[in-house]
N, C-alpha and C positions, 0 to 999 in steps of 0.2 A: 163903458158898462163894467169892465173889469176892475177899474178903481172903485167905483162905486160898491161892487160886490166885495172889494178886498176892504172897504172901510172899517167894517165891525171887526176884521181878523187883526188889522194892526192898532185897535185898539189896546190889545193885550200886552204889547211891548214897555207901554208906558204905564199901564193900570197896574200890570204884576209887579213892576219895581216899586211902586207907590205901596202896594199893598203889603208887600213884604216889608217896607221900612216902618209901617205900622205907627205905634205910638213915639212921639219924640222923646219922652221919658223912659230910661231903663226901668225895669220891673222893681219900682221900690220894696215890694214885698220880701223881695230876696235879700235886702240889705238891712231893713229895719224893723221889719213887724216883730210884736213881742210872740214867745212862745204859746202856747196854748194851754200850759200849766207852769207852775213855779219849777225850775230846774237848777241843778248845779251849774257853775261856771263852766259851758261847754262851746268854745269859741270857734271850733271847726263844724262845718256844715256841708250837706249836700242835698240837693234837690232836683227830683226827677219831675219834669212837666209836660202836659199835654194840653195845647191850647186849640179851640176852635174859634175861627174869626170869619165874620161876614161883613162885607163893605157893599153898602147897597148901590146900586147904579142909577143913572138916570137916564134924560134923553138922548145924551150924547156919550154916556160911558156905560161901559159892561157892568154887571153884578160881579163880584169877586169872593171866592171863597178860599179860605186858607186853614191848613192845620199844621200846627209845629209841634213836633216832639222834641226831648233833648235833655241834657244832664248839666247842672251848674254844681260848682263845688268852690269852696273858699275859707277863709279863715280871719280871724281879727285878734288884736291884741290890746291892752292896755298901754297907751302912749305917755300916760301921765296928764295932768293938769284936768283930769276928765276926760280925755279924748280917747275913742276906741277908733283904730285906724285896721283897715282890711283890704283883701284883695281877692279876686273871684276869676275863675275861669270856665268857660262854658262851649258845649257843642251841641247844635241844634239842627234839625231838618225840617224845611217847611216846604210843603206842597200847595201850591196857587193853582186854582182852576177858574178860569174863565168858560163858562159852560157856552155862553152865546157866540164865543169865537172858536169853540173846540180847541181850545189851547191850554197848556198847563205849564207850570214852571216848577223846576226843583231847585231850592235853594239851600246850601251847605252853608252853616254860618258858624265862625271860631271866633269867640268874644275872650278878651282880658280886659279886666276892670281894676280900679282902687276905689277906696270910698272912705269917708272919716265920719262920725259922728258926736254929739256931745249934747248932754243935757244940762241946763241951768236952773235951779230953784228961783221963781218969781213969784213972790205974792202966793196966791193960794195954790198956784200950779208950777208947771216947770215949761221953760222955754225947750224944743227940741230940734236942733240943727244936724242936717244931714247934707252932706255934698258928695258927688261921685263923678268920674269920667271913667269912658270906657272906649275900645276901639274894636270893630268887628271885620273881619273877612268874609266876604262872600263867593263861593263858588256857584254858579248858576249855569243851569241847563233848560233849555227851551224846547217845546215842541209845539207845533200846530199843525191843522190839518187844512186844507183849502182846496176846494171843488165847486165847480158850476157846470152848468149844461155845456156839453162840446169840449170840456177840459178834464182831463183825467185827474183824478185825486191826487194830489201832493201832499207830503209830508216833509215840513220845513222845521229844521233843528239848528242851535247856535249853542255855544259854550262859551261863557265870559265870565269877567270877575268885575266885583265892587268893592267898596268897604264904606264902613259908616263910623264917624268919630263923634261923639256926642259928649255932654256934661250937663249935669244939674245940680241945683241948689235947693234945698227947701228948707223954710222954718215955721215951724208951729209952736202953738200954745196950748199944752195938755192940761186939763182940768178934771180932776176927781168929781164924780157923781155919787159914787160908793165905793165899797172896798174893791168891787170887781168892775166896774164900770167908768168909762171916761169918755170926754169929748175933747176935739182938738181942732180949732180953727187953724188953717195953714194957707201958706203963701210958697208957690214954687216959680222956677225959672231953668228953662232948659233950650240948649241950642244944640243942632244937629248939623253935619254935614255929610252928604252921601256922594260919593263918586261912582261911576260906572264906567268901565272899559269901552273902547270901541268893540263892535260885534259885527260878523258878517253870517248870515243864514245860508245853510246848502240844503239842497233837496228838490229844487224845480226852478222855474223861470220868475215863479212869484216870490223868491227869497228876497230878504230885506238885509239892508245894513244900515249901521247906524254910526256916529261919532261917539267919543266920550261925551258923557253927560254929568251934570253935577245938580244937586237939589239942597239948598240952604235953607233952614227954618229956625225960628225963634219962637218960644211958647211960654207964656206965662200962664199961671193957674190961681185961682183962689177958690178954697172950698172948704168943707167941715167934715170931718170923719169921727165915727165914734164908735165903740167896741166894748162889749161885756163878756167876762168869762161865766162860766157855769159848770157846775159838776151833776153828773148823772150816776150815782154810787160811785164806784172808782174810777169812773171816766171823766176826764177833764176835757173842757172845749172852749172855743170862743167864737162869738158872732161880730162881724163887723160891718160897717158901711159908710158909704162916701157920696157927697153930694159936691158939686164944683162946677166954675165957669172957666173956660179955656179961651184964651184968645192965642190965635197963630198970625204970625208975621213972615214973608219970606214967599217961597217958591211952594205957595199952598195948593197949585194945580201943576203939578209937573208937565212940561210937554216935551217932546221928542220928534226931531225931523229924520223920518226914514226914506232910504232911498232904496227904490225897486229895482231888481234887476233890469237894466235897459234903461235907466235914468230918470224915471219919473220920480218926483219929490213929493212926500206926503208928510204934514206935520199933524201930529196926533196928540191928545190931552189923556193923561190917565184921571182915574176918580180922584176928585179933589177933597181936600182937608177944608172943613169949613172954617173961615176966619173966626168966628165967635160959635161956639159949642157947648152944651150941657153935658156935665159928665155925671154918671150915677154908677154905683157899683155896691156890691152885697156879698158876702161870702161867710163860710162855716168852716172851723178847723176842730179837728177832734184828733187828741192825744191817744195813739194807740199803744204806747210806751212811755217810759220816762224820756226818751231821745227822739220818738218819731212821732210825726204829724201828718195827718191828711187834711188836704184843703180842699174845698170846692168853691168857685167865685165867678161872678159875672160882672163885666164891665161893659158900659155903652157910651157912646158920643152921639149926641144929637143937635145938629144946626145947619143951617145955611140949604135945609132940604137934603141933607146927609144923614145918614144912620150907620154905626158901625156898632157891631155887636161882637162881643169876646166871651167866650166860657172857657174855664181852666180848671184842670184837675192837678193836684201837685201832692208829691210826697216828701217832706222834709227830715232829715235825720241831724241831728246834733251830736258832736262826740268830742272828747278828749279835753286837754287843755295846752295851750302853747305856752 
């Protein structure tokens, strides 16, 4: 009976790690999106982000909610032959909640990345190539509560670390529809490797321990994005939208083997990524000055009975010349 009552609790260990890993692709908008209005060359940038994400659960997985706040900064330069090369650093804090398991995870992440991009004239439009790689270190604090009739309430905690190494590349063909609007079919490839250190909970006889784990995934994406600029008096803005289809390979449903204090072994699965999923996104950007842009966006993934929703608010500031 204890093991059965414990089943919902242990789902959080694998599910939360998967929720934080999130998208296989790094945030493309940090590296390649156009400004909301024409600006002088400003290759340095800072972005403040605030994201809300929900990963819907199923019959055997819990619903996961996540909020991430953080700061990214970077710069780029003209490397010749049409190439722009750059680097970025970032720090974020994510809080993951699984209400059904009375559990939460705090993840502090520190990212370093490099990227390159180039455009080629091709007929009526241009080819846009973007490639990037990043490494992220995660410090993870977990806390959950367990109680049942006849057993005093226990608070179980653990601290451990993980890292994510990922790379992606994207090729798009941008076609002008008007002076201010474009449409761009694109194809992308991303690979990701997530490793977690072993951990042991403390706080009661229902404490868990787990060996180090690894998640390896590859995704391919085909899609279409469009954008249009607009002006309202002295204010410039941009509307953008994306539709796509993503195919995932590898560890799409992470599993974790957990050992209960006393020797019982439990294998649990986190909320899965659909092997095939439709993607949809839309956003609005408003220039609040010549160098600052506020953005509001939504992104969704739908497939395999899974639904993932992400809303984001950002403030981007471009500055200087390198």
